[in-house]
C-alpha positions in Angstrom: -13.6 1.2 14.4 -12.9 -0.7 11.2 -11.7 -4.2 12.0 -10.5 -5.3 8.5 -9.9 -4.1 5.0 -9.8 -7.0 2.5 -8.6 -6.8 -1.0 -10.3 -9.3 -3.3 -8.0 -10.6 -6.1 -7.5 -13.4 -8.6 -3.9 -14.0 -7.4 -3.6 -13.9 -3.6 0.1 -14.8 -3.6 1.2 -12.1 -6.1 -0.9 -9.4 -4.4 0.1 -10.5 -0.9 3.8 -10.5 -1.9 3.5 -7.0 -3.3 2.0 -5.7 0.0 4.6 -7.7 2.0 7.3 -5.9 -0.1 6.0 -2.4 0.2 5.1 -2.7 3.9 8.2 -4.7 4.7 6.2 -7.4 6.4 6.8 -11.1 6.3 3.7 -13.0 7.4 5.3 -16.4 6.7 2.3 -17.4 4.5 2.0 -18.6 0.9 -1.7 -19.4 1.2 -3.3 -19.0 -2.3 -6.8 -18.2 -0.9 -6.4 -15.9 2.1 -3.6 -14.0 3.8 -3.4 -11.6 6.7 -0.8 -8.9 6.0 -1.4 -6.6 8.9 -2.9 -8.2 12.0 -2.7 -5.4 14.6 -5.2 -2.5 14.6 -7.1 -2.6 11.3 -6.2 -5.8 9.6 -5.3 -5.9 5.9 -6.1 -9.2 4.2 -5.8 -10.5 0.7 -8.6 -12.9 -0.4 -9.8 -14.9 -3.4 -13.4 -15.7 -3.0 -13.5 -17.8 -6.2 -15.0 -15.0 -8.4 -12.9 -13.9 -11.3 -12.2 -10.1 -11.1 -11.1 -7.6 -13.7 -8.0 -5.6 -12.7 -9.3 -2.1 -13.0 -10.1 -1.1 -9.4 -10.6 2.6 -9.4 -12.9 3.1 -6.5 -10.6 2.4 -3.6 -7.5 4.0 -2.2 -5.4 2.9 0.7 -3.2 5.3 2.6 -0.4 4.3 4.9 1.5 6.7 7.1 5.3 6.2 6.9 8.2 7.9 8.7 9.8 9.3 5.5 7.9 9.3 2.3 10.9 10.4 0.3 13.0 7.4 1.4 10.0 5.1 0.7 9.7 6.6 -2.8 13.3 5.7 -3.6 12.9 2.1 -2.1 9.7 1.5 -4.1 11.2 2.9 -7.3 14.1 0.4 -6.9 11.4 -2.4 -6.5 9.8 -1.4 -9.9 6.6 -0.2 -8.3 4.4 1.8 -10.7 4.5 5.3 -9.3 1.6 7.6 -10.3 2.9 10.7 -8.4 6.2 11.2 -6.6 6.3 12.8 -3.2 4.4 16.0 -3.1 3.8 18.3 -0.2 0.1 19.1 0.2 -1.4 22.4 1.5 -2.5 20.7 4.7 1.1 19.7 5.5 1.2 16.0 4.5 3.7 14.8 2.0 2.2 12.1 -0.2 3.2 9.8 -2.9 0.7 7.8 -5.1 1.2 4.4 -6.7 -0.8 1.3 -7.7 -0.7 -2.3 -6.8 -0.7 -5.2 -9.3 -4.5 -5.2 -9.4 -4.8 -1.5 -10.0 -5.7 -0.4 -6.4 -4.5 3.1 -5.6 -2.2 3.4 -2.7 -0.7 6.5 -0.9 2.2 6.6 1.4 2.2 9.8 3.5 4.4 11.5 6.0 3.6 14.3 8.4 6.6 16.5 9.2 7.4 17.3 12.8 8.6 20.8 13.9 12.2 19.6 13.5 11.7 18.2 10.0 11.4 20.0 6.7 10.6 18.3 3.4 11.8 19.5 0.0 8.9 21.0 -1.9 
């Protein structure tokens, strides 16, 4: 089991605030060096190890399962999140949307329809 995923950044507060907004989490922290965003299950942390990093992260993607990807799409658009791909139903049944964080990390929100649910294609 993976215990933690840590995103390394030059600006912990800005990146942590982004994740707090998209995940609707308030961790009560403004620590500029290290913040836990998700603490249960696999932890998500934001960390500055003192090394300056370029903002062109293209080798990582994070996926979060949400109840309704279409509702999240509207919420994130209203928060000026840079959307790469709006909600799209995949052949395997998931409905995904794709966006990036302020450091260029790729993020997916996804929903899995239940038998009682139908998504617009």
